PLY file of the C-alpha trace (Angstrom):
ply
format ascii 1.0
element vertex 80
property float x
property float y
property float z
element edge 79
property int vertex1
property int vertex2
end_header
11.78 40.08 -40.11
13.00 42.53 -42.69
15.88 45.17 -42.24
15.52 47.96 -40.56
16.18 50.68 -43.38
17.29 54.53 -42.63
16.79 57.16 -45.08
19.74 59.05 -46.37
20.29 61.75 -47.82
22.88 63.62 -49.79
22.92 67.70 -51.85
24.25 67.37 -55.30
24.59 69.56 -57.54
20.83 71.28 -59.80
22.40 70.44 -63.37
23.28 67.32 -61.96
20.01 66.43 -60.56
18.59 67.45 -63.78
20.82 64.81 -65.37
20.01 61.91 -63.47
16.66 63.12 -64.04
16.97 62.55 -67.75
18.39 58.84 -66.77
15.59 58.02 -64.25
13.91 55.27 -66.87
17.23 53.77 -67.33
19.01 54.09 -64.20
17.77 53.38 -60.37
19.59 56.82 -58.67
18.91 55.23 -54.84
19.95 50.98 -56.42
23.66 53.11 -57.93
24.64 54.53 -55.25
22.97 51.46 -52.53
25.99 49.64 -54.44
28.38 51.73 -54.48
28.78 52.19 -50.64
28.58 49.16 -49.65
31.09 47.83 -51.81
33.22 50.86 -50.03
32.75 50.07 -47.07
33.87 46.94 -48.73
37.04 47.28 -49.65
37.44 49.82 -46.56
36.75 46.70 -44.23
38.56 44.10 -46.33
42.04 46.75 -45.89
41.36 47.11 -41.88
40.88 43.06 -41.95
44.67 42.88 -44.03
46.56 46.56 -41.43
45.70 43.98 -38.73
46.56 40.49 -40.76
49.94 42.87 -41.17
50.29 43.93 -37.78
50.33 40.89 -35.69
52.16 39.10 -38.58
55.12 42.10 -37.63
54.24 40.38 -34.03
55.43 36.81 -34.31
58.90 36.15 -34.11
59.96 33.73 -37.25
62.65 31.98 -37.45
63.73 28.63 -39.18
67.17 26.39 -38.02
70.47 26.91 -39.44
70.68 24.50 -42.88
66.32 24.48 -42.33
66.18 26.13 -46.80
69.66 23.80 -48.14
68.17 20.72 -47.05
64.30 21.52 -47.91
65.25 22.23 -51.39
67.76 18.72 -51.53
64.53 17.11 -50.15
62.54 18.26 -53.09
65.42 17.11 -54.48
65.84 14.03 -54.36
61.76 12.78 -54.85
62.06 13.98 -58.07
0 1
1 2
2 3
3 4
4 5
5 6
6 7
7 8
8 9
9 10
10 11
11 12
12 13
13 14
14 15
15 16
16 17
17 18
18 19
19 20
20 21
21 22
22 23
23 24
24 25
25 26
26 27
27 28
28 29
29 30
30 31
31 32
32 33
33 34
34 35
35 36
36 37
37 38
38 39
39 40
40 41
41 42
42 43
43 44
44 45
45 46
46 47
47 48
48 49
49 50
50 51
51 52
52 53
53 54
54 55
55 56
56 57
57 58
58 59
59 60
60 61
61 62
62 63
63 64
64 65
65 66
66 67
67 68
68 69
69 70
70 71
71 72
72 73
73 74
74 75
75 76
76 77
77 78
78 79
């Protein structure tokens, strides 16, 4: 079964509508607007997810044992 669709309408200035009419044979305006909205929502959701991840990372207790960095560097040097 196909996706359920809804109608979304906007008001624009008359001069803008006239310009859109002039290029209607070159531009599918409905598709352009649909793509813009989908991309904007994708970006907003990504930002929301990023903020949630950052918030989670801020709550995590990060600790490294004393000397870990020095030991890791020496180990890396010795293995090469």
